[in-house]
Every structure is written in structure tokens, then in C-alpha cells.
PDB file with one MODEL, atoms N, CA, C and O in Angstrom:
MODEL        1
ATOM      1  N   MET A   1     -28.558 -22.690 -82.771  1.00  0.00           N
ATOM      2  CA  MET A   1     -29.978 -22.393 -82.681  1.00  0.00           C
ATOM      3  C   MET A   1     -30.718 -23.117 -83.802  1.00  0.00           C
ATOM      4  O   MET A   1     -30.239 -23.187 -84.934  1.00  0.00           O
ATOM      5  N   LEU A   2     -31.867 -23.643 -83.477  1.00  0.00           N
ATOM      6  CA  LEU A   2     -32.692 -24.303 -84.478  1.00  0.00           C
ATOM      7  C   LEU A   2     -33.580 -23.259 -85.135  1.00  0.00           C
ATOM      8  O   LEU A   2     -34.419 -22.645 -84.475  1.00  0.00           O
ATOM      9  N   LEU A   3     -33.397 -23.061 -86.423  1.00  0.00           N
ATOM     10  CA  LEU A   3     -34.088 -21.976 -87.111  1.00  0.00           C
ATOM     11  C   LEU A   3     -35.600 -22.135 -87.107  1.00  0.00           C
ATOM     12  O   LEU A   3     -36.321 -21.141 -87.027  1.00  0.00           O
ATOM     13  N   TRP A   4     -36.094 -23.368 -87.193  1.00  0.00           N
ATOM     14  CA  TRP A   4     -37.536 -23.517 -87.286  1.00  0.00           C
ATOM     15  C   TRP A   4     -38.245 -23.220 -85.964  1.00  0.00           C
ATOM     16  O   TRP A   4     -39.472 -23.120 -85.942  1.00  0.00           O
ATOM     17  N   LEU A   5     -37.509 -23.078 -84.871  1.00  0.00           N
ATOM     18  CA  LEU A   5     -38.143 -22.748 -83.600  1.00  0.00           C
ATOM     19  C   LEU A   5     -38.865 -21.405 -83.651  1.00  0.00           C
ATOM     20  O   LEU A   5     -39.824 -21.174 -82.914  1.00  0.00           O
ATOM     21  N   LEU A   6     -38.399 -20.536 -84.519  1.00  0.00           N
ATOM     22  CA  LEU A   6     -39.059 -19.246 -84.661  1.00  0.00           C
ATOM     23  C   LEU A   6     -40.487 -19.403 -85.169  1.00  0.00           C
ATOM     24  O   LEU A   6     -41.339 -18.553 -84.909  1.00  0.00           O
ATOM     25  N   TYR A   7     -40.747 -20.477 -85.884  1.00  0.00           N
ATOM     26  CA  TYR A   7     -42.058 -20.701 -86.483  1.00  0.00           C
ATOM     27  C   TYR A   7     -42.851 -21.795 -85.779  1.00  0.00           C
ATOM     28  O   TYR A   7     -44.010 -22.033 -86.119  1.00  0.00           O
ATOM     29  N   SER A   8     -42.244 -22.461 -84.805  1.00  0.00           N
ATOM     30  CA  SER A   8     -42.900 -23.543 -84.072  1.00  0.00           C
ATOM     31  C   SER A   8     -43.007 -23.136 -82.613  1.00  0.00           C
ATOM     32  O   SER A   8     -42.169 -23.506 -81.791  1.00  0.00           O
ATOM     33  N   LEU A   9     -44.030 -22.380 -82.300  1.00  0.00           N
ATOM     34  CA  LEU A   9     -44.153 -21.841 -80.949  1.00  0.00           C
ATOM     35  C   LEU A   9     -44.248 -22.925 -79.893  1.00  0.00           C
ATOM     36  O   LEU A   9     -43.831 -22.720 -78.753  1.00  0.00           O
ATOM     37  N   ASP A  10     -44.795 -24.079 -80.260  1.00  0.00           N
ATOM     38  CA  ASP A  10     -44.908 -25.148 -79.282  1.00  0.00           C
ATOM     39  C   ASP A  10     -43.549 -25.723 -78.899  1.00  0.00           C
ATOM     40  O   ASP A  10     -43.447 -26.429 -77.896  1.00  0.00           O
ATOM     41  N   LEU A  11     -42.516 -25.442 -79.665  1.00  0.00           N
ATOM     42  CA  LEU A  11     -41.164 -25.889 -79.345  1.00  0.00           C
ATOM     43  C   LEU A  11     -40.353 -24.819 -78.619  1.00  0.00           C
ATOM     44  O   LEU A  11     -39.187 -25.043 -78.297  1.00  0.00           O
ATOM     45  N   ASN A  12     -40.938 -23.699 -78.368  1.00  0.00           N
ATOM     46  CA  ASN A  12     -40.229 -22.594 -77.745  1.00  0.00           C
ATOM     47  C   ASN A  12     -40.517 -22.601 -76.237  1.00  0.00           C
ATOM     48  O   ASN A  12     -41.671 -22.440 -75.838  1.00  0.00           O
ATOM     49  N   PRO A  13     -39.485 -22.784 -75.386  1.00  0.00           N
ATOM     50  CA  PRO A  13     -39.728 -22.868 -73.945  1.00  0.00           C
ATOM     51  C   PRO A  13     -40.388 -21.626 -73.364  1.00  0.00           C
ATOM     52  O   PRO A  13     -41.072 -21.722 -72.345  1.00  0.00           O
ATOM     53  N   ILE A  14     -40.205 -20.468 -73.981  1.00  0.00           N
ATOM     54  CA  ILE A  14     -40.817 -19.254 -73.438  1.00  0.00           C
ATOM     55  C   ILE A  14     -42.346 -19.336 -73.507  1.00  0.00           C
ATOM     56  O   ILE A  14     -43.037 -18.731 -72.687  1.00  0.00           O
ATOM     57  N   GLU A  15     -42.870 -20.079 -74.480  1.00  0.00           N
ATOM     58  CA  GLU A  15     -44.325 -20.229 -74.573  1.00  0.00           C
ATOM     59  C   GLU A  15     -44.876 -20.954 -73.345  1.00  0.00           C
ATOM     60  O   GLU A  15     -45.935 -20.597 -72.829  1.00  0.00           O
ATOM     61  N   ASN A  16     -44.153 -21.971 -72.885  1.00  0.00           N
ATOM     62  CA  ASN A  16     -44.560 -22.666 -71.667  1.00  0.00           C
ATOM     63  C   ASN A  16     -44.456 -21.754 -70.452  1.00  0.00           C
ATOM     64  O   ASN A  16     -45.274 -21.821 -69.535  1.00  0.00           O
ATOM     65  N   LEU A  17     -43.436 -20.903 -70.462  1.00  0.00           N
ATOM     66  CA  LEU A  17     -43.268 -19.966 -69.361  1.00  0.00           C
ATOM     67  C   LEU A  17     -44.402 -18.940 -69.342  1.00  0.00           C
ATOM     68  O   LEU A  17     -44.915 -18.607 -68.274  1.00  0.00           O
ATOM     69  N   TRP A  18     -44.796 -18.439 -70.514  1.00  0.00           N
ATOM     70  CA  TRP A  18     -45.929 -17.503 -70.602  1.00  0.00           C
ATOM     71  C   TRP A  18     -47.195 -18.175 -70.087  1.00  0.00           C
ATOM     72  O   TRP A  18     -47.983 -17.559 -69.370  1.00  0.00           O
ATOM     73  N   TYR A  19     -47.390 -19.456 -70.457  1.00  0.00           N
ATOM     74  CA  TYR A  19     -48.563 -20.186 -69.999  1.00  0.00           C
ATOM     75  C   TYR A  19     -48.589 -20.248 -68.470  1.00  0.00           C
ATOM     76  O   TYR A  19     -49.623 -19.993 -67.852  1.00  0.00           O
ATOM     77  N   LEU A  20     -47.448 -20.588 -67.865  1.00  0.00           N
ATOM     78  CA  LEU A  20     -47.378 -20.663 -66.404  1.00  0.00           C
ATOM     79  C   LEU A  20     -47.614 -19.302 -65.765  1.00  0.00           C
ATOM     80  O   LEU A  20     -48.278 -19.202 -64.733  1.00  0.00           O
ATOM     81  N   LEU A  21     -47.073 -18.260 -66.374  1.00  0.00           N
ATOM     82  CA  LEU A  21     -47.291 -16.910 -65.863  1.00  0.00           C
ATOM     83  C   LEU A  21     -48.777 -16.571 -65.870  1.00  0.00           C
ATOM     84  O   LEU A  21     -49.310 -16.077 -64.877  1.00  0.00           O
ATOM     85  N   LYS A  22     -49.438 -16.836 -66.982  1.00  0.00           N
ATOM     86  CA  LYS A  22     -50.881 -16.539 -67.075  1.00  0.00           C
ATOM     87  C   LYS A  22     -51.678 -17.386 -66.095  1.00  0.00           C
ATOM     88  O   LYS A  22     -52.621 -16.901 -65.470  1.00  0.00           O
ATOM     89  N   GLU A  23     -51.296 -18.658 -65.962  1.00  0.00           N
ATOM     90  CA  GLU A  23     -52.004 -19.546 -65.038  1.00  0.00           C
ATOM     91  C   GLU A  23     -51.903 -19.044 -63.601  1.00  0.00           C
ATOM     92  O   GLU A  23     -52.893 -19.026 -62.869  1.00  0.00           O
ATOM     93  N   ARG A  24     -50.713 -18.642 -63.210  1.00  0.00           N
ATOM     94  CA  ARG A  24     -50.518 -18.142 -61.840  1.00  0.00           C
ATOM     95  C   ARG A  24     -51.178 -16.791 -61.637  1.00  0.00           C
ATOM     96  O   ARG A  24     -51.673 -16.497 -60.549  1.00  0.00           O
ATOM     97  N   LEU A  25     -51.190 -15.970 -62.674  1.00  0.00           N
ATOM     98  CA  LEU A  25     -51.904 -14.695 -62.574  1.00  0.00           C
ATOM     99  C   LEU A  25     -53.395 -14.935 -62.322  1.00  0.00           C
ATOM    100  O   LEU A  25     -54.002 -14.293 -61.465  1.00  0.00           O
ATOM    101  N   MET A  26     -53.970 -15.863 -63.076  1.00  0.00           N
ATOM    102  CA  MET A  26     -55.397 -16.156 -62.903  1.00  0.00           C
ATOM    103  C   MET A  26     -55.666 -16.775 -61.539  1.00  0.00           C
ATOM    104  O   MET A  26     -56.699 -16.514 -60.923  1.00  0.00           O
ATOM    105  N   ARG A  27     -54.732 -17.597 -61.072  1.00  0.00           N
ATOM    106  CA  ARG A  27     -54.926 -18.253 -59.774  1.00  0.00           C
ATOM    107  C   ARG A  27     -54.814 -17.254 -58.619  1.00  0.00           C
ATOM    108  O   ARG A  27     -55.641 -17.254 -57.708  1.00  0.00           O
ATOM    109  N   ASP A  28     -53.786 -16.406 -58.667  1.00  0.00           N
ATOM    110  CA  ASP A  28     -53.477 -15.536 -57.530  1.00  0.00           C
ATOM    111  C   ASP A  28     -54.094 -14.143 -57.616  1.00  0.00           C
ATOM    112  O   ASP A  28     -54.226 -13.456 -56.604  1.00  0.00           O
ATOM    113  N   TYR A  29     -54.469 -13.730 -58.815  1.00  0.00           N
ATOM    114  CA  TYR A  29     -54.987 -12.372 -59.002  1.00  0.00           C
ATOM    115  C   TYR A  29     -56.253 -12.390 -59.858  1.00  0.00           C
ATOM    116  O   TYR A  29     -56.399 -11.595 -60.787  1.00  0.00           O
ATOM    117  N   LEU A  30     -57.147 -13.292 -59.538  1.00  0.00           N
ATOM    118  CA  LEU A  30     -58.375 -13.449 -60.319  1.00  0.00           C
ATOM    119  C   LEU A  30     -59.191 -12.153 -60.387  1.00  0.00           C
ATOM    120  O   LEU A  30     -59.881 -11.893 -61.373  1.00  0.00           O
ATOM    121  N   TYR A  31     -59.101 -11.360 -59.342  1.00  0.00           N
ATOM    122  CA  TYR A  31     -59.862 -10.105 -59.311  1.00  0.00           C
ATOM    123  C   TYR A  31     -59.500  -9.175 -60.466  1.00  0.00           C
ATOM    124  O   TYR A  31     -60.289  -8.299 -60.821  1.00  0.00           O
ATOM    125  N   LEU A  32     -58.325  -9.350 -61.055  1.00  0.00           N
ATOM    126  CA  LEU A  32     -57.928  -8.489 -62.164  1.00  0.00           C
ATOM    127  C   LEU A  32     -58.912  -8.584 -63.324  1.00  0.00           C
ATOM    128  O   LEU A  32     -59.124  -7.607 -64.042  1.00  0.00           O
ATOM    129  N   ALA A  33     -59.509  -9.753 -63.509  1.00  0.00           N
ATOM    130  CA  ALA A  33     -60.455  -9.950 -64.611  1.00  0.00           C
ATOM    131  C   ALA A  33     -61.721  -9.127 -64.405  1.00  0.00           C
ATOM    132  O   ALA A  33     -62.453  -8.868 -65.360  1.00  0.00           O
ATOM    133  N   LEU A  34     -61.981  -8.720 -63.184  1.00  0.00           N
ATOM    134  CA  LEU A  34     -63.201  -7.968 -62.878  1.00  0.00           C
ATOM    135  C   LEU A  34     -63.012  -6.456 -62.954  1.00  0.00           C
ATOM    136  O   LEU A  34     -63.983  -5.701 -62.900  1.00  0.00           O
ATOM    137  N   LEU A  35     -61.784  -6.024 -63.078  1.00  0.00           N
ATOM    138  CA  LEU A  35     -61.508  -4.581 -63.119  1.00  0.00           C
ATOM    139  C   LEU A  35     -61.911  -3.984 -64.461  1.00  0.00           C
ATOM    140  O   LEU A  35     -61.844  -4.639 -65.501  1.00  0.00           O
ATOM    141  N   LYS A  36     -62.328  -2.732 -64.409  1.00  0.00           N
ATOM    142  CA  LYS A  36     -62.612  -2.022 -65.656  1.00  0.00           C
ATOM    143  C   LYS A  36     -61.304  -1.811 -66.400  1.00  0.00           C
ATOM    144  O   LYS A  36     -60.240  -1.683 -65.794  1.00  0.00           O
ATOM    145  N   LYS A  37     -61.400  -1.776 -67.720  1.00  0.00           N
ATOM    146  CA  LYS A  37     -60.201  -1.584 -68.533  1.00  0.00           C
ATOM    147  C   LYS A  37     -59.857  -0.101 -68.593  1.00  0.00           C
ATOM    148  O   LYS A  37     -60.474   0.674 -69.323  1.00  0.00           O
ATOM    149  N   ASN A  38     -58.862   0.263 -67.807  1.00  0.00           N
ATOM    150  CA  ASN A  38     -58.387   1.637 -67.788  1.00  0.00           C
ATOM    151  C   ASN A  38     -56.915   1.639 -67.379  1.00  0.00           C
ATOM    152  O   ASN A  38     -56.325   0.580 -67.166  1.00  0.00           O
ATOM    153  N   GLU A  39     -56.335   2.808 -67.271  1.00  0.00           N
ATOM    154  CA  GLU A  39     -54.907   2.929 -66.954  1.00  0.00           C
ATOM    155  C   GLU A  39     -54.581   2.335 -65.582  1.00  0.00           C
ATOM    156  O   GLU A  39     -53.542   1.696 -65.416  1.00  0.00           O
ATOM    157  N   ASP A  40     -55.463   2.541 -64.601  1.00  0.00           N
ATOM    158  CA  ASP A  40     -55.200   2.026 -63.261  1.00  0.00           C
ATOM    159  C   ASP A  40     -55.172   0.500 -63.245  1.00  0.00           C
ATOM    160  O   ASP A  40     -54.304  -0.106 -62.616  1.00  0.00           O
ATOM    161  N   SER A  41     -56.122  -0.111 -63.935  1.00  0.00           N
ATOM    162  CA  SER A  41     -56.149  -1.575 -63.946  1.00  0.00           C
ATOM    163  C   SER A  41     -54.969  -2.134 -64.755  1.00  0.00           C
ATOM    164  O   SER A  41     -54.453  -3.206 -64.440  1.00  0.00           O
ATOM    165  N   LEU A  42     -54.551  -1.415 -65.783  1.00  0.00           N
ATOM    166  CA  LEU A  42     -53.375  -1.837 -66.543  1.00  0.00           C
ATOM    167  C   LEU A  42     -52.134  -1.815 -65.649  1.00  0.00           C
ATOM    168  O   LEU A  42     -51.321  -2.739 -65.686  1.00  0.00           O
ATOM    169  N   GLU A  43     -51.994  -0.771 -64.857  1.00  0.00           N
ATOM    170  CA  GLU A  43     -50.866  -0.690 -63.927  1.00  0.00           C
ATOM    171  C   GLU A  43     -50.926  -1.821 -62.904  1.00  0.00           C
ATOM    172  O   GLU A  43     -49.894  -2.397 -62.558  1.00  0.00           O
ATOM    173  N   GLU A  44     -52.115  -2.142 -62.424  1.00  0.00           N
ATOM    174  CA  GLU A  44     -52.290  -3.232 -61.468  1.00  0.00           C
ATOM    175  C   GLU A  44     -51.913  -4.572 -62.104  1.00  0.00           C
ATOM    176  O   GLU A  44     -51.275  -5.410 -61.466  1.00  0.00           O
ATOM    177  N   LEU A  45     -52.308  -4.768 -63.351  1.00  0.00           N
ATOM    178  CA  LEU A  45     -51.955  -5.985 -64.074  1.00  0.00           C
ATOM    179  C   LEU A  45     -50.443  -6.095 -64.234  1.00  0.00           C
ATOM    180  O   LEU A  45     -49.873  -7.165 -64.017  1.00  0.00           O
ATOM    181  N   ILE A  46     -49.800  -5.018 -64.606  1.00  0.00           N
ATOM    182  CA  ILE A  46     -48.348  -5.018 -64.794  1.00  0.00           C
ATOM    183  C   ILE A  46     -47.633  -5.346 -63.479  1.00  0.00           C
ATOM    184  O   ILE A  46     -46.713  -6.163 -63.458  1.00  0.00           O
ATOM    185  N   LYS A  47     -48.053  -4.712 -62.395  1.00  0.00           N
ATOM    186  CA  LYS A  47     -47.433  -4.978 -61.090  1.00  0.00           C
ATOM    187  C   LYS A  47     -47.628  -6.432 -60.684  1.00  0.00           C
ATOM    188  O   LYS A  47     -46.701  -7.070 -60.185  1.00  0.00           O
ATOM    189  N   SER A  48     -48.817  -6.949 -60.894  1.00  0.00           N
ATOM    190  CA  SER A  48     -49.116  -8.337 -60.533  1.00  0.00           C
ATOM    191  C   SER A  48     -48.301  -9.306 -61.389  1.00  0.00           C
ATOM    192  O   SER A  48     -47.768 -10.290 -60.877  1.00  0.00           O
ATOM    193  N   ALA A  49     -48.206  -9.030 -62.680  1.00  0.00           N
ATOM    194  CA  ALA A  49     -47.425  -9.891 -63.574  1.00  0.00           C
ATOM    195  C   ALA A  49     -45.949  -9.879 -63.182  1.00  0.00           C
ATOM    196  O   ALA A  49     -45.282 -10.913 -63.236  1.00  0.00           O
ATOM    197  N   GLU A  50     -45.444  -8.723 -62.791  1.00  0.00           N
ATOM    198  CA  GLU A  50     -44.050  -8.643 -62.347  1.00  0.00           C
ATOM    199  C   GLU A  50     -43.825  -9.464 -61.081  1.00  0.00           C
ATOM    200  O   GLU A  50     -42.791 -10.116 -60.939  1.00  0.00           O
ATOM    201  N   LYS A  51     -44.792  -9.434 -60.161  1.00  0.00           N
ATOM    202  CA  LYS A  51     -44.675 -10.231 -58.938  1.00  0.00           C
ATOM    203  C   LYS A  51     -44.652 -11.715 -59.268  1.00  0.00           C
ATOM    204  O   LYS A  51     -43.839 -12.466 -58.729  1.00  0.00           O
ATOM    205  N   VAL A  52     -45.544 -12.135 -60.152  1.00  0.00           N
ATOM    206  CA  VAL A  52     -45.577 -13.547 -60.532  1.00  0.00           C
ATOM    207  C   VAL A  52     -44.294 -13.922 -61.252  1.00  0.00           C
ATOM    208  O   VAL A  52     -43.712 -14.969 -60.972  1.00  0.00           O
ATOM    209  N   TRP A  53     -43.848 -13.087 -62.170  1.00  0.00           N
ATOM    210  CA  TRP A  53     -42.617 -13.364 -62.917  1.00  0.00           C
ATOM    211  C   TRP A  53     -41.441 -13.537 -61.953  1.00  0.00           C
ATOM    212  O   TRP A  53     -40.647 -14.468 -62.089  1.00  0.00           O
ATOM    213  N   ASP A  54     -41.341 -12.633 -60.983  1.00  0.00           N
ATOM    214  CA  ASP A  54     -40.248 -12.705 -60.015  1.00  0.00           C
ATOM    215  C   ASP A  54     -40.330 -13.951 -59.135  1.00  0.00           C
ATOM    216  O   ASP A  54     -39.320 -14.399 -58.593  1.00  0.00           O
ATOM    217  N   SER A  55     -41.527 -14.507 -58.995  1.00  0.00           N
ATOM    218  CA  SER A  55     -41.700 -15.675 -58.138  1.00  0.00           C
ATOM    219  C   SER A  55     -41.426 -16.996 -58.863  1.00  0.00           C
ATOM    220  O   SER A  55     -41.349 -18.046 -58.225  1.00  0.00           O
ATOM    221  N   LEU A  56     -41.278 -16.950 -60.191  1.00  0.00           N
ATOM    222  CA  LEU A  56     -41.014 -18.182 -60.932  1.00  0.00           C
ATOM    223  C   LEU A  56     -39.653 -18.735 -60.517  1.00  0.00           C
ATOM    224  O   LEU A  56     -38.653 -18.016 -60.499  1.00  0.00           O
ATOM    225  N   GLU A  57     -39.634 -19.993 -60.194  1.00  0.00           N
ATOM    226  CA  GLU A  57     -38.421 -20.617 -59.686  1.00  0.00           C
ATOM    227  C   GLU A  57     -37.430 -20.878 -60.820  1.00  0.00           C
ATOM    228  O   GLU A  57     -37.822 -21.259 -61.923  1.00  0.00           O
ATOM    229  N   GLN A  58     -36.167 -20.672 -60.541  1.00  0.00           N
ATOM    230  CA  GLN A  58     -35.122 -20.919 -61.537  1.00  0.00           C
ATOM    231  C   GLN A  58     -35.113 -22.387 -61.956  1.00  0.00           C
ATOM    232  O   GLN A  58     -34.839 -22.703 -63.114  1.00  0.00           O
ATOM    233  N   LEU A  59     -35.412 -23.284 -61.015  1.00  0.00           N
ATOM    234  CA  LEU A  59     -35.450 -24.706 -61.336  1.00  0.00           C
ATOM    235  C   LEU A  59     -36.499 -24.996 -62.404  1.00  0.00           C
ATOM    236  O   LEU A  59     -36.276 -25.817 -63.293  1.00  0.00           O
ATOM    237  N   LEU A  60     -37.627 -24.330 -62.315  1.00  0.00           N
ATOM    238  CA  LEU A  60     -38.684 -24.481 -63.312  1.00  0.00           C
ATOM    239  C   LEU A  60     -38.186 -24.034 -64.686  1.00  0.00           C
ATOM    240  O   LEU A  60     -38.413 -24.713 -65.687  1.00  0.00           O
ATOM    241  N   ILE A  61     -37.523 -22.917 -64.724  1.00  0.00           N
ATOM    242  CA  ILE A  61     -36.983 -22.390 -65.987  1.00  0.00           C
ATOM    243  C   ILE A  61     -35.936 -23.348 -66.540  1.00  0.00           C
ATOM    244  O   ILE A  61     -35.913 -23.624 -67.740  1.00  0.00           O
ATOM    245  N   ASN A  62     -35.073 -23.853 -65.668  1.00  0.00           N
ATOM    246  CA  ASN A  62     -34.057 -24.816 -66.109  1.00  0.00           C
ATOM    247  C   ASN A  62     -34.712 -26.076 -66.667  1.00  0.00           C
ATOM    248  O   ASN A  62     -34.256 -26.613 -67.676  1.00  0.00           O
ATOM    249  N   ASP A  63     -35.774 -26.550 -66.023  1.00  0.00           N
ATOM    250  CA  ASP A  63     -36.479 -27.744 -66.505  1.00  0.00           C
ATOM    251  C   ASP A  63     -37.058 -27.520 -67.898  1.00  0.00           C
ATOM    252  O   ASP A  63     -37.011 -28.415 -68.742  1.00  0.00           O
ATOM    253  N   LEU A  64     -37.603 -26.329 -68.141  1.00  0.00           N
ATOM    254  CA  LEU A  64     -38.141 -26.031 -69.467  1.00  0.00           C
ATOM    255  C   LEU A  64     -37.036 -26.051 -70.524  1.00  0.00           C
ATOM    256  O   LEU A  64     -37.219 -26.576 -71.623  1.00  0.00           O
ATOM    257  N   ILE A  65     -35.914 -25.484 -70.179  1.00  0.00           N
ATOM    258  CA  ILE A  65     -34.785 -25.473 -71.111  1.00  0.00           C
ATOM    259  C   ILE A  65     -34.274 -26.889 -71.340  1.00  0.00           C
ATOM    260  O   ILE A  65     -33.997 -27.282 -72.473  1.00  0.00           O
ATOM    261  N   ASP A  66     -34.152 -27.648 -70.264  1.00  0.00           N
ATOM    262  CA  ASP A  66     -33.641 -29.020 -70.371  1.00  0.00           C
ATOM    263  C   ASP A  66     -34.581 -29.933 -71.147  1.00  0.00           C
ATOM    264  O   ASP A  66     -34.152 -30.971 -71.651  1.00  0.00           O
ATOM    265  N   SER A  67     -35.852 -29.566 -71.250  1.00  0.00           N
ATOM    266  CA  SER A  67     -36.817 -30.400 -71.974  1.00  0.00           C
ATOM    267  C   SER A  67     -36.683 -30.246 -73.492  1.00  0.00           C
ATOM    268  O   SER A  67     -37.240 -31.047 -74.243  1.00  0.00           O
ATOM    269  N   MET A  68     -35.964 -29.244 -73.941  1.00  0.00           N
ATOM    270  CA  MET A  68     -35.868 -28.961 -75.369  1.00  0.00           C
ATOM    271  C   MET A  68     -35.338 -30.136 -76.197  1.00  0.00           C
ATOM    272  O   MET A  68     -35.943 -30.461 -77.219  1.00  0.00           O
ATOM    273  N   PRO A  69     -34.253 -30.777 -75.811  1.00  0.00           N
ATOM    274  CA  PRO A  69     -33.775 -31.901 -76.638  1.00  0.00           C
ATOM    275  C   PRO A  69     -34.835 -32.997 -76.799  1.00  0.00           C
ATOM    276  O   PRO A  69     -34.998 -33.544 -77.889  1.00  0.00           O
ATOM    277  N   ARG A  70     -35.555 -33.317 -75.720  1.00  0.00           N
ATOM    278  CA  ARG A  70     -36.607 -34.337 -75.811  1.00  0.00           C
ATOM    279  C   ARG A  70     -37.717 -33.892 -76.762  1.00  0.00           C
ATOM    280  O   ARG A  70     -38.224 -34.691 -77.549  1.00  0.00           O
ATOM    281  N   CYS A  71     -38.086 -32.630 -76.687  1.00  0.00           N
ATOM    282  CA  CYS A  71     -39.142 -32.114 -77.569  1.00  0.00           C
ATOM    283  C   CYS A  71     -38.716 -32.172 -79.033  1.00  0.00           C
ATOM    284  O   CYS A  71     -39.496 -32.561 -79.902  1.00  0.00           O
ATOM    285  N   VAL A  72     -37.494 -31.789 -79.292  1.00  0.00           N
ATOM    286  CA  VAL A  72     -36.993 -31.795 -80.668  1.00  0.00           C
ATOM    287  C   VAL A  72     -36.948 -33.220 -81.207  1.00  0.00           C
ATOM    288  O   VAL A  72     -37.344 -33.469 -82.346  1.00  0.00           O
ATOM    289  N   VAL A  73     -36.468 -34.149 -80.396  1.00  0.00           N
ATOM    290  CA  VAL A  73     -36.423 -35.561 -80.823  1.00  0.00           C
ATOM    291  C   VAL A  73     -37.835 -36.070 -81.100  1.00  0.00           C
ATOM    292  O   VAL A  73     -38.054 -36.776 -82.084  1.00  0.00           O
ATOM    293  N   ALA A  74     -38.792 -35.721 -80.244  1.00  0.00           N
ATOM    294  CA  ALA A  74     -40.173 -36.165 -80.443  1.00  0.00           C
ATOM    295  C   ALA A  74     -40.742 -35.629 -81.751  1.00  0.00           C
ATOM    296  O   ALA A  74     -41.449 -36.345 -82.460  1.00  0.00           O
ATOM    297  N   VAL A  75     -40.442 -34.382 -82.073  1.00  0.00           N
ATOM    298  CA  VAL A  75     -40.936 -33.801 -83.328  1.00  0.00           C
ATOM    299  C   VAL A  75     -40.279 -34.483 -84.519  1.00  0.00           C
ATOM    300  O   VAL A  75     -40.950 -34.784 -85.506  1.00  0.00           O
ATOM    301  N   ILE A  76     -38.997 -34.727 -84.440  1.00  0.00           N
ATOM    302  CA  ILE A  76     -38.281 -35.398 -85.535  1.00  0.00           C
ATOM    303  C   ILE A  76     -38.841 -36.808 -85.727  1.00  0.00           C
ATOM    304  O   ILE A  76     -39.081 -37.232 -86.858  1.00  0.00           O
ATOM    305  N   GLU A  77     -39.050 -37.530 -84.632  1.00  0.00           N
ATOM    306  CA  GLU A  77     -39.594 -38.892 -84.734  1.00  0.00           C
ATOM    307  C   GLU A  77     -41.004 -38.900 -85.323  1.00  0.00           C
ATOM    308  O   GLU A  77     -41.391 -39.836 -86.021  1.00  0.00           O
ATOM    309  N   ALA A  78     -41.764 -37.847 -85.032  1.00  0.00           N
ATOM    310  CA  ALA A  78     -43.129 -37.741 -85.567  1.00  0.00           C
ATOM    311  C   ALA A  78     -43.136 -37.157 -86.971  1.00  0.00           C
ATOM    312  O   ALA A  78     -44.195 -36.959 -87.566  1.00  0.00           O
ATOM    313  N   LYS A  79     -41.961 -36.886 -87.489  1.00  0.00           N
ATOM    314  CA  LYS A  79     -41.786 -36.316 -88.834  1.00  0.00           C
ATOM    315  C   LYS A  79     -42.492 -34.958 -88.988  1.00  0.00           C
ATOM    316  O   LYS A  79     -43.204 -34.696 -89.957  1.00  0.00           O
ATOM    317  N   GLY A  80     -42.259 -34.136 -88.003  1.00  0.00           N
ATOM    318  CA  GLY A  80     -42.729 -32.777 -88.118  1.00  0.00           C
ATOM    319  C   GLY A  80     -43.816 -32.393 -87.214  1.00  0.00           C
ATOM    320  O   GLY A  80     -44.273 -31.251 -87.250  1.00  0.00           O
TER     321      GLY A  80
ENDMDL
END
């Protein structure tokens, strides 16, 4: 494990996954932004996020993981 990944969020593949999750949530469940902030809307958000999470393709996740060596090399070449 690369220790500095804990402090370099842009090098962490989960950050890209969170971005995709949020993007798909906004695309497919835009109405959530219009709901009042209460327990019911929180439950709706959680259910919707779980649906999007479950729909993420394994190939996409594998691609994010496989991109790590290239990202690390790019950071090293750029000297940080």
C-alpha cells in the first residue's frame, strides 16, 4: 500500500467512484434535490444511492483500480 494515498484523495480510486455515484444520482434521481430535508427524503436518498451503487459495473471498478499504476507514475514524473 502506498502510504501517501491516505492524504492524496485524487489518487484514491474510491474518490472517482464517489464522483460517478453522485453523477448518476443527479442524472437519474434529480427530483431528490427538490425534496424537503427530513427523515423521509433521507430514506429516499439512501434507497436511490443503493440502487445506483448496485448498478455500477464491475468492469468500471476494475478500470479504476487498473488506472492506479498510471496515476502514480504520472504523479512521480510531475514530482508530486
